[in-house]
C-alpha positions as a Markdown table, in Angstrom:
| # | Residue | x | y | z |
|---|---|---|---|---|
| 1 | Unk | -26.0 | -19.6 | -10.5 |
| 2 | Unk | -29.2 | -17.5 | -10.6 |
| 3 | Unk | -30.0 | -15.2 | -13.5 |
| 4 | Unk | -29.9 | -11.9 | -11.6 |
| 5 | Unk | -26.2 | -12.1 | -11.2 |
| 6 | Unk | -24.0 | -10.2 | -13.7 |
| 7 | Unk | -22.9 | -11.7 | -17.0 |
| 8 | Unk | -19.6 | -13.5 | -17.2 |
| 9 | Unk | -18.0 | -10.6 | -19.1 |
| 10 | Unk | -19.1 | -8.1 | -16.5 |
| 11 | Unk | -17.8 | -10.3 | -13.7 |
| 12 | Unk | -14.5 | -10.8 | -15.4 |
| 13 | Unk | -14.1 | -7.0 | -15.8 |
| 14 | Unk | -15.1 | -6.4 | -12.2 |
| 15 | Unk | -12.4 | -8.9 | -11.0 |
| 16 | Unk | -9.7 | -7.2 | -13.1 |
| 17 | Unk | -10.8 | -3.9 | -11.5 |
| 18 | Unk | -10.6 | -5.4 | -8.0 |
| 19 | Unk | -7.2 | -6.9 | -8.7 |
| 20 | Unk | -5.7 | -3.5 | -9.7 |
| 21 | Unk | -7.4 | -1.4 | -7.0 |
| 22 | Unk | -6.7 | -4.0 | -4.2 |
| 23 | Unk | -3.0 | -4.0 | -5.2 |
| 24 | Unk | -2.9 | -0.2 | -4.9 |
| 25 | Unk | -4.5 | -0.2 | -1.4 |
| 26 | Unk | -2.4 | -3.2 | -0.2 |
| 27 | Unk | 0.8 | -1.4 | -1.3 |
| 28 | Unk | 0.0 | 2.3 | -0.4 |
| 29 | Unk | -2.7 | 2.0 | 2.3 |
| 30 | Unk | -5.8 | 3.2 | 0.5 |
| 31 | Unk | -7.4 | 3.4 | -2.9 |
| 32 | Unk | -9.6 | 0.4 | -3.3 |
| 33 | Unk | -13.0 | 2.1 | -3.1 |
| 34 | Unk | -11.7 | 5.3 | -4.7 |
| 35 | Unk | -10.5 | 3.4 | -7.8 |
| 36 | Unk | -13.0 | 0.5 | -8.0 |
| 37 | Unk | -16.4 | 2.0 | -7.0 |
| 38 | Unk | -16.9 | 4.2 | -10.1 |
| 39 | Unk | -16.0 | 1.4 | -12.5 |
| 40 | Unk | -17.9 | -1.3 | -10.7 |
| 41 | Unk | -21.0 | 1.0 | -10.7 |
| 42 | Unk | -20.8 | 1.1 | -14.5 |
| 43 | Unk | -20.5 | -2.6 | -14.8 |
| 44 | Unk | -23.4 | -3.4 | -12.4 |
| 45 | Unk | -25.0 | -1.0 | -9.9 |
| 46 | Unk | -25.4 | -3.9 | -7.5 |
| 47 | Unk | -21.6 | -3.9 | -6.9 |
| 48 | Unk | -21.9 | -0.6 | -5.0 |
| 49 | Unk | -21.9 | 0.0 | -2.1 |
| 50 | Unk | -22.3 | -3.3 | -0.2 |
| 51 | Unk | -20.1 | -5.7 | -2.2 |
| 52 | Unk | -17.2 | -3.1 | -2.6 |
| 53 | Unk | -17.4 | -2.3 | 1.1 |
| 54 | Unk | -17.2 | -6.0 | 1.9 |
| 55 | Unk | -14.0 | -6.1 | -0.3 |
| 56 | Unk | -12.6 | -3.2 | 1.7 |
| 57 | Unk | -13.4 | -5.2 | 4.9 |
| 58 | Unk | -11.6 | -8.4 | 3.8 |
| 59 | Unk | -8.6 | -6.5 | 2.5 |
| 60 | Unk | -8.4 | -4.4 | 5.7 |
| 61 | Unk | -8.6 | -7.5 | 7.8 |
| 62 | Unk | -5.7 | -9.1 | 5.9 |
| 63 | Unk | -3.5 | -5.9 | 6.1 |
| 64 | Unk | -4.2 | -5.5 | 9.8 |
| 65 | Unk | -3.0 | -9.0 | 10.4 |
| 66 | Unk | 0.0 | -8.7 | 8.2 |
| 67 | Unk | 1.0 | -5.3 | 9.7 |
| 68 | Unk | -0.2 | -6.0 | 13.2 |
| 69 | Unk | 3.2 | -5.1 | 14.7 |
| 70 | Unk | 2.8 | -1.5 | 13.3 |
| 71 | Unk | -0.7 | -0.8 | 14.6 |
| 72 | Unk | -0.7 | 2.1 | 17.1 |
| 73 | Unk | -2.7 | 0.1 | 19.6 |
| 74 | Unk | -2.7 | 2.9 | 22.2 |
| 75 | Unk | -4.3 | 5.2 | 19.6 |
| 76 | Unk | -7.0 | 2.8 | 18.4 |
| 77 | Unk | -9.7 | 4.4 | 20.7 |
| 78 | Unk | -8.8 | 7.8 | 19.3 |
| 79 | Unk | -8.9 | 6.5 | 15.7 |
| 80 | Unk | -12.2 | 4.7 | 16.2 |
| 81 | Unk | -13.7 | 7.5 | 18.2 |
| 82 | Unk | -12.8 | 10.2 | 15.7 |
| 83 | Unk | -14.1 | 8.1 | 12.8 |
| 84 | Unk | -17.4 | 7.4 | 14.6 |
| 85 | Unk | -17.8 | 11.1 | 15.6 |
| 86 | Unk | -17.2 | 12.2 | 12.0 |
| 87 | Unk | -19.8 | 9.8 | 10.7 |
| 88 | Unk | -22.4 | 11.0 | 13.2 |
| 89 | Unk | -21.6 | 14.6 | 12.4 |
| 90 | Unk | -22.2 | 13.8 | 8.7 |
| 91 | Unk | -25.5 | 12.2 | 9.4 |
| 92 | Unk | -26.5 | 15.3 | 11.4 |
| 93 | Unk | -25.9 | 17.7 | 8.4 |
| 94 | Unk | -27.2 | 15.4 | 5.7 |
| 95 | Unk | -30.4 | 17.5 | 5.3 |
| 96 | Unk | -28.6 | 20.8 | 5.6 |
| 97 | Unk | -25.8 | 20.7 | 3.1 |
| 98 | Unk | -26.5 | 19.6 | -0.4 |
| 99 | Unk | -24.4 | 16.7 | -1.8 |
| 100 | Unk | -23.1 | 19.0 | -4.6 |
| 101 | Unk | -21.9 | 21.7 | -2.3 |
| 102 | Unk | -20.3 | 19.1 | 0.0 |
| 103 | Unk | -18.4 | 17.5 | -2.9 |
| 104 | Unk | -17.0 | 20.7 | -4.3 |
| 105 | Unk | -16.1 | 22.1 | -0.9 |
| 106 | Unk | -14.4 | 19.0 | 0.5 |
| 107 | Unk | -12.7 | 18.3 | -2.8 |
| 108 | Unk | -11.2 | 21.8 | -2.7 |
| 109 | Unk | -10.2 | 21.3 | 1.0 |
| 110 | Unk | -8.4 | 18.1 | 0.2 |
| 111 | Unk | -6.5 | 19.8 | -2.7 |
| 112 | Unk | -5.6 | 22.6 | -0.2 |
| 113 | Unk | -4.3 | 20.0 | 2.2 |
| 114 | Unk | -2.2 | 18.4 | -0.5 |
| 115 | Unk | -0.8 | 21.8 | -1.4 |
| 116 | Unk | 0.0 | 22.6 | 2.2 |
| 117 | Unk | 1.7 | 19.1 | 2.5 |
| 118 | Unk | 3.9 | 20.0 | -0.5 |
| 119 | Unk | 4.8 | 23.4 | 1.0 |
| 120 | Unk | 5.2 | 22.0 | 4.6 |
| 121 | Unk | 6.2 | 18.3 | 4.2 |
| 122 | Unk | 6.9 | 17.5 | 7.8 |
| 123 | Unk | 3.3 | 16.9 | 9.1 |
| 124 | Unk | 3.5 | 15.8 | 12.7 |
| 125 | Unk | 1.7 | 12.7 | 13.8 |
| 126 | Unk | 0.3 | 14.3 | 16.9 |
| 127 | Unk | -3.0 | 13.4 | 18.7 |
| 128 | Unk | -4.6 | 16.7 | 17.6 |
| 129 | Unk | -3.8 | 16.2 | 14.0 |
| 130 | Unk | -4.8 | 12.5 | 14.1 |
| 131 | Unk | -8.2 | 13.4 | 15.7 |
| 132 | Unk | -8.9 | 16.0 | 13.1 |
| 133 | Unk | -7.9 | 13.6 | 10.3 |
| 134 | Unk | -10.2 | 10.8 | 11.6 |
| 135 | Unk | -13.1 | 13.3 | 12.1 |
| 136 | Unk | -12.6 | 14.5 | 8.5 |
| 137 | Unk | -12.3 | 10.9 | 7.3 |
| 138 | Unk | -15.5 | 9.7 | 9.0 |
| 139 | Unk | -17.3 | 12.8 | 7.8 |
| 140 | Unk | -16.1 | 12.5 | 4.2 |
| 141 | Unk | -16.6 | 8.7 | 4.0 |
| 142 | Unk | -20.2 | 9.0 | 5.1 |
| 143 | Unk | -21.1 | 11.7 | 2.7 |
| 144 | Unk | -18.9 | 10.9 | -0.3 |
| 145 | Unk | -17.7 | 7.4 | 0.1 |
| 146 | Unk | -14.1 | 8.5 | 0.0 |
| 147 | Unk | -12.4 | 8.8 | 3.4 |
| 148 | Unk | -8.8 | 7.8 | 2.9 |
| 149 | Unk | -7.1 | 11.2 | 1.9 |
| 150 | Unk | -7.2 | 12.9 | 5.4 |
| 151 | Unk | -5.7 | 9.8 | 7.0 |
| 152 | Unk | -3.1 | 9.3 | 4.4 |
| 153 | Unk | -2.0 | 13.0 | 4.7 |
| 154 | Unk | -1.5 | 12.8 | 8.5 |
| 155 | Unk | 0.3 | 9.4 | 8.3 |
| 156 | Unk | 2.4 | 10.3 | 5.2 |
| 157 | Unk | 5.7 | 10.7 | 7.2 |
| 158 | Unk | 5.1 | 7.8 | 9.6 |
| 159 | Unk | 6.5 | 5.1 | 7.4 |
| 160 | Unk | 4.7 | 2.9 | 4.9 |
| 161 | Unk | 4.2 | 0.0 | 7.4 |
| 162 | Unk | 2.5 | 2.2 | 10.0 |
| 163 | Unk | 0.5 | 4.0 | 7.3 |
| 164 | Unk | -0.9 | 0.7 | 5.9 |
| 165 | Unk | -1.5 | -0.8 | 9.4 |
| 166 | Unk | -3.4 | 2.1 | 10.9 |
| 167 | Unk | -5.4 | 3.0 | 7.8 |
| 168 | Unk | -6.4 | -0.7 | 7.6 |
| 169 | Unk | -7.5 | -0.6 | 11.3 |
| 170 | Unk | -9.7 | 2.4 | 10.7 |
| 171 | Unk | -11.1 | 1.0 | 7.4 |
| 172 | Unk | -11.9 | -2.3 | 9.1 |
| 173 | Unk | -13.9 | -0.5 | 11.8 |
| 174 | Unk | -15.6 | 1.8 | 9.2 |
| 175 | Unk | -16.4 | -1.0 | 6.8 |
| 176 | Unk | -17.9 | -3.1 | 9.7 |
| 177 | Unk | -20.1 | -0.2 | 10.7 |
| 178 | Unk | -21.2 | 0.5 | 7.2 |
| 179 | Unk | -22.1 | -3.2 | 6.5 |
| 180 | Unk | -24.1 | -3.3 | 9.7 |
| 181 | Unk | -26.0 | -0.2 | 8.8 |
| 182 | Unk | -26.6 | -1.4 | 5.3 |
| 183 | Unk | -28.0 | -4.7 | 6.6 |
| 184 | Unk | -30.2 | -3.0 | 9.1 |
| 185 | Unk | -31.6 | -0.6 | 6.5 |
| 186 | Unk | -32.4 | -3.5 | 4.1 |
| 187 | Unk | -29.7 | -2.5 | 1.5 |
| 188 | Unk | -27.5 | -5.6 | 2.1 |
| 189 | Unk | -29.4 | -8.7 | 1.1 |
| 190 | Unk | -28.7 | -12.1 | -0.5 |
| 191 | Unk | -27.8 | -10.7 | -3.9 |
| 192 | Unk | -25.3 | -8.3 | -2.5 |
| 193 | Unk | -23.7 | -11.1 | -0.4 |
| 194 | Unk | -23.4 | -13.2 | -3.5 |
| 195 | Unk | -21.8 | -10.4 | -5.5 |
| 196 | Unk | -19.4 | -9.8 | -2.6 |
| 197 | Unk | -18.3 | -13.4 | -2.6 |
| 198 | Unk | -17.9 | -13.4 | -6.4 |
| 199 | Unk | -15.5 | -10.4 | -6.1 |
| 200 | Unk | -13.3 | -12.0 | -3.5 |
| 201 | Unk | -11.0 | -13.7 | -6.0 |
| 202 | Unk | -10.2 | -10.2 | -7.3 |
| 203 | Unk | -9.2 | -9.2 | -3.8 |
| 204 | Unk | -7.0 | -12.3 | -3.5 |
| 205 | Unk | -5.4 | -11.6 | -6.8 |
| 206 | Unk | -4.7 | -8.0 | -5.8 |
| 207 | Unk | -3.1 | -9.2 | -2.5 |
| 208 | Unk | -0.8 | -11.6 | -4.4 |
| 209 | Unk | 0.1 | -8.8 | -6.9 |
| 210 | Unk | 0.8 | -6.3 | -4.1 |
| 211 | Unk | 3.4 | -8.6 | -2.5 |
| 212 | Unk | 6.2 | -8.0 | -5.2 |
| 213 | Unk | 5.1 | -4.4 | -5.6 |
| 214 | Unk | 5.6 | -3.7 | -1.9 |
| 215 | Unk | 9.1 | -5.3 | -2.0 |
| 216 | Unk | 10.1 | -3.1 | -4.9 |
| 217 | Unk | 8.4 | 0.1 | -3.7 |
| 218 | Unk | 11.0 | 2.8 | -3.2 |
| 219 | Unk | 10.3 | 4.5 | 0.2 |
| 220 | Unk | 11.1 | 7.9 | -1.5 |
| 221 | Unk | 8.2 | 7.4 | -3.9 |
| 222 | Unk | 5.6 | 6.7 | -1.2 |
| 223 | Unk | 4.9 | 10.3 | -0.3 |
| 224 | Unk | 4.5 | 11.6 | -3.9 |
| 225 | Unk | 2.3 | 8.6 | -4.7 |
| 226 | Unk | 0.1 | 9.3 | -1.7 |
| 227 | Unk | -0.2 | 13.0 | -2.6 |
| 228 | Unk | -1.0 | 12.1 | -6.1 |
| 229 | Unk | -3.7 | 9.6 | -5.1 |
| 230 | Unk | -5.2 | 12.2 | -2.7 |
| 231 | Unk | -5.3 | 14.7 | -5.6 |
| 232 | Unk | -7.1 | 12.2 | -7.8 |
| 233 | Unk | -9.6 | 11.6 | -5.0 |
| 234 | Unk | -10.2 | 15.3 | -4.6 |
| 235 | Unk | -10.6 | 16.0 | -8.3 |
| 236 | Unk | -13.0 | 13.1 | -8.6 |
| 237 | Unk | -15.2 | 14.5 | -5.8 |
| 238 | Unk | -15.2 | 17.9 | -7.4 |
| 239 | Unk | -16.1 | 16.6 | -10.8 |
| 240 | Unk | -18.9 | 14.5 | -9.4 |
| 241 | Unk | -20.3 | 17.5 | -7.6 |
| 242 | Unk | -20.1 | 19.7 | -10.7 |
| 243 | Unk | -21.6 | 17.0 | -12.8 |
| 244 | Unk | -24.7 | 17.0 | -10.7 |
| 245 | Unk | -25.2 | 20.6 | -11.6 |
| 246 | Unk | -25.4 | 19.8 | -15.4 |
């Protein structure tokens, strides 16, 4: 193993982070990048973004296969199209809106969406709401690295299987696109691929850990857990934006 790879201690810590964050996403539908990326960045900056996106890709592929019966096949073009349009919109405004302003604004909007979901829990899974959610997800993912909350909010009443399946389908497309763009821009090289491969046992461990968690997961707890995770995501985005002002 070459000397530019992380130390054994850093790698062991990274694998533990991946086990926990993978288990959360495999059980609830999202959360791997949200929980893992900040900690992996502290352990070794090389873990982010390419290797962690590769972990999202492998997990999403597994979830899509496991929950393939619950994927809304007829809505896949809408899901993919909305996600791509949101990403392109984000690229168009990259030079107009500062990262700080974006983080604070969108963090507050996600918190507002969580509040509205608490006040009006019966969010309908209609084409319009789904398109808006995928647009927001692609936009937020491109600018902040966190795109799960809008999708989780619109799928919160669809059942845990449909939630996991369709979020995984969107993440699989999004991660594939991100990896391709990183490779074309020269930000995904041999070291990043090595790091991604070294992290895969953590993904596998999280998948194995998620299996008993999913069997014991009370359906009544799914929605509160999703709203809580969305709130954590929003607060992390706001704190990151405010931290840049200091």
